[in-house]
N, C-alpha and C positions, 0 to 999 in steps of 0.2 A: 504494500500500500504506500510505498514511498513515492512513486511516480504518478499517482493519480489520487483523486479525492472522490468521495461518495456523497451524492446529494440525495436528500430525503424529500419526497413531495407526494402528496395525495395517496399515501399508502403504498407507493412503489419506489424502487431504488434504481437510480441511473448512475452509471460509472462514466466519468468524464476524463478523457485523456487530453489535457490542455495543450501539449506540444503538437499533437497531430490534428486537433480540432475534431476528433471523432467522438460521437456520443453513442455509447453502447447501452441501449435501452433493454432492460429486462422487465417489460411491461406485460401485464395480462392482456389477453386478446380483447376483452370487453372493457378495458379501462377507458373512460371517456377523455381523459387528458393525457398527453404524452408526458413521460417522466422527465425528459431532458428539455429544459428551457434555458438555453444559453444566451440568447440574444435579448438584450434589454433595450427598449426604446422609450425615450421621453416623449409623451404625447404633445407637450407644448412645442418641442422642436419640430415634430412632424406637421403640426397645424401651421406653424409659421412658414414652413417650406412650401406647403401647398398653396396657400393664399388664394382661395376661390373668390372670384369676382362675379357679381350678379347684378341685375337691374333691380332697383328697389321698386316699391309699389307705385310711387309717383312717376318714375321713369317709364315703367312698363305701361301704365295708364296712358301716358302721352304718346308712346310708340303705337299702342293699339288704337288710339283715337285717330292718329294719322293714317294708319293702315286701313281702318274701317271706312274713312272718307274716300280713299283711293279705290277700295273694293267696290264701294257704292257707285263710283264713276266708271267702273269696268277696267281700270288700268292694272290693278294687282289682283292676284288670285290666291296666293299662299304665302305663308311665312314660316320661319324656323328660328328657334333660339338655341344657341350653342354656347357651352361653357368650356373654355380652354384655360390652361394654366395662365393666370395673370390677365385674362380678358373675357368679356362676355360679348356675344355677337347676335344681333337681331338681323336676320336675312330676309329679304323680300323677293318674291318670285312672281313672274308674269304667268308662267306655267309650272306645274309641279315638277316635271321631268327635266327642266332646264337648270342652268347655272343661276345663281341669284342675280337679280337685276340690280339691287342695292344691298349693301351691308352696313349696318350701323354698329360700330364697335365701341365698347367702353373699356378703356385701358388706363387705369389710374396710375399716376406717377410718371407719365411720359412727358418729354420736353415739348411736343407739339400740342399738348392738351389732352384731357382725359377722354374726349369723344371724337370719333372720326366717322365720316361717311365715305364709302367706296362705291364706285361703279366698276365692277370687275377689278382689275389691278390699279385703276386710276383713283386717286384720292380727290374727292370733290370738296370736302370741308373738314376742318378740325377746329376744336375749341375746348374751353374749360367747362362749358355747360351744355347740356343736351339741347336746350332751346337755341343756342347759338348755331349748332350744326344742323338742326332741323329746318333752319331758315332756307336752306338750299332747296327744300321742297315747296316753299312758298311761291317761287316763280315756276312757271310752266317749263318742265324739262322736255326737250325735244331731242330726238335721235337725229344726228346729222349724218347724212350719207355722202361719202366722197367718191 
């Protein structure tokens, strides 16, 4: 027992060989918990690393109001909300099977502002508030054919 230590947990014994990183479990077949738990994680560290960004109720209400007005006029037909690490995206579609016509992104802590509006890869607007970037939809947007 000089090279290893024995851990007791939940009525079962696990032998850990720290040099090799091997966990030799002598667990009963119907034991609900594994006997070897060698990885410890601080939940506060994991939450800080993930940093989930989402639209709050006021922002979502404003986005859905704009969307419903354009649906009523027949311009838009579908939307999607996507949560990625560090950003939330509200995408607007003309047809469900197509690429998004517009994407409104919330990216806090960026130099260009917390909100951006994209038309495909092209950035149409950016600003610190949602109202600032949604002004791009106040004027009639037209598709220019060249």
